C-alpha positions, -999 to +999 in steps of 0.1 A: -089+107+241-080+085+212-119+073+213-130+106+212-107+116+182-117+085+164-154+093+169-151+127+154-130+116+127-156+091+118-185+118+115-162+135+090-159+106+066-181+099+036-182+078+008-168+090-025-173+062-048-200+074-070-201+081-109-198+115-125-226+136-137-224+124-168-231+086-157-202+073-170-167+066-152-131+073-160-105+050-152-097+066-118-135+065-109-141+029-113-155+019-082-140-017-067-150-009-034-163-045-026-143-066-051-132-089-025-168-096-014-180-100-051-153-128-058-172-162-070-176-185-039-150-213-049-123-183-043-137-180-009-114-209+003-080-200-014-053-187+006-051-152+003-014-159-009-031-173-039-050-144-049-040-114-073-043-083-050-035-047-059-014-022-036+001+009-041+038+022-033+045+048-005+010+047-004+004+076+018+026+101-003-003+118-020+002+147+003+036+159+018+043+188+036+068+213+022+069+236+049+079+211+076+120+200+082+132+177+057+124+142+070+153+116+087+154+095+062+172+118+039+210+125+040+226+152+058+234+170+025+200+170+012+190+185+049+214+214+041+202+222+006+167+219+019+170+251+035+165+269+006+128+269-001+126+259-036+146+228-030+116+217-009+090+225-038+114+203-062+117+175-034+079+174-030+078+168-069+099+134-062+084+125-029+049+122-042+041+088-056+003+086-056-026+108-067-053+093-047-061+095-008-063+063+015-101+062+011-098+068-027-074+040-031-097+016-011-125+025-034-105+022-064-095-016-051-062-011-038-059-036-007-023-037+004-006-001+016+033+004+020+038+022+050+070+044+061+065+063+094+088+086+116+084+112+145+091+147+139+127+160+152+117+188+176+080+178+182+075+177+220+046+151+218+047+114+204+031+124+172+038+104+144+038+108+108+039+091+073+070+099+056+089+100+022+117+125+019+090+152+034+065+143+064+029+135+051-002+134+071-003+122+108-006+081+111-037+084+135-055+103+103-047+078+081-056+047+102-089+065+110-097+069+073-088+033+066-110+020+095-142+042+082-139+024+049-137-010+064-165-006+086-186+003+059-172-025+036-169-052+062-160-081+035-129-064+025-093-072+039-062-051+037-025-054+043-008-023+061+030-029+058+049-008+083+085-013+067+105+015+074+107+033+109+126+067+115+134+084+144+116+062+168+121+048+198+106+022+221+079+047+235+071+059+196+067+022+187+044+015+218+025+048+206+020+034+172+009+001+182-016+015+208-032+037+177-033+007+157-054-013+185-075+019+191-081+023+151-091-013+142-098-030+175-113-068+167-106-062+129-071-070+134-062-105+125-037-122+146-004-139+131-009-175+124-003-197+093-006-179+058-021-209+044-049-207+068-059-170+057-089-172+035-115-150+027-141-171+044-120-175+076-114-140+079-151-132+073-162-158+100-138-141+126-147-106+113-113-099+108-101-075+081-069-059+090-032-074+087-006-056+101+033-063+092+056-049+112+093-046+102+108-043+136+117-069+166+086-052+184+064-074+168+074-101+189+053-081+218+018-083+200+000-114+186-016-090+159+016-080+145+030-101+117+066-104+110+083-087+080+095-116+068+060-130+061+056-103+033+088-101+011+090-072-012+119-077-037+129-043-050+145-040-084+160-007-080+160+001-116+148+031-142+147+005-169+114-013-178+132-042-195+154-048-162+123-043-139+105-068-158+132-093-158+138-088-120+100-094-113+102-127-133+131-138-113+118-131-080+086-148-090+103-178-101+121-179-067+091-171-045+084-195-015+056-217-022+043-216+015+045-196+044+046-162+030+030-137+009+048-123-020+047-085-032+058-076-066+071-039-068+065-032-102+079+004-097+107+023-113+132+039-090+151+072-102+188+075-101+202+110-091+210+116-127+174+109-135+163+137-111+188+159-125+176+157-159+140+159-150+144+181-118+112+201-124+090+174-143+091+153-111+087+115-106+053+112-124+063+132-155+099+121-159+095+084-153+061+068-145+038+082-169+056+074-201+068+037-184+033+027-166+015+012-198+042-012-206+045-023-167+009-028-170+015-050-200+033-072-181+008-075-152-017-085-177+004-115-189+005-130-152-014-153-133-021-156-098-015-188-076+007-203-053+036-200-076+022-171-093+017-135-087+000-125-054+004-085-044+017-062-071+023-027-063+025+003-086+031+042-083+002+064-093-023+039-094-050+060-109-029+069-143-041+037-158-066+007-150-041-008-126-064-020-098-090-033-121-064-053-139-050-069-110-082-077-097-093-092-132-064-118-130-082-139-105-107-148-135-076-170-143-084-189-111-122-194-121-111-207-155-085-232-138-113-245-113-137-249-141-112-272-160-107-292-131-142-298-130-144-310-164 
């Protein structure tokens, strides 16, 4: 049955990475669908943990269902308030952190995806959904969308970070892992030494997908990487100044070996932030005016064993986020050139 669903879903998938009719591209239309394949040969042997890789925060939240129940990740007080229909409409404004679908993010160059999943209370089946306050699309549909892209772009590598699980028992976990296996099959990369993972080694093995699973359940499957292999320190602030200080500090403390590193270049609203910008939502209240300053910080960074690795952002299409992160890899080329002189 899963194989049939997968086949039908693939038939509906098409490419979206194309210029607009005028022949020019806006920042959100720039196509980085094959940026890993396009890196120069001398970077193919560098560990992925040394490359600069763009990612998205709450990657799935481009669509949330305001008609569904409030998710189990919310407090009882919020659940009671959400019985009022207007409250859910306002929640949606603060739950959505991306404009682009999985496919569109992949075409734009995003390679790391921050994923939170949950069962839905009252559902008789074992369906699992993405969640951020409100329920998003079904996990299976998201996996199919990603797999379709990978099949068409066989040299692109992605990181799927399942870091929050809600209302999930052992049966749900087994179901989710089965879907992951069904969706990606031989594209899955078994957990191994971080330093051994380079573009070249992954290409030779036809592996494209790294699954990180922040739950002891990972021990039962060789293709599930433990969450500790991809730390993602969280600043939890509304201040750009404090965020940048936090990012600099955590980068200086980064382990030189044994793990990847996620720099969460995001601002997190407080209760008073939400109260002040209730109708405006996350994008208009906090992100839109601060993202250019955050991008300026990104431009000053350098990848490498003790530099930036994965950098995530909200609303990755509002600025040239992915392209800016990808361009940081040019600094690794400069280093190599200097070393040869």
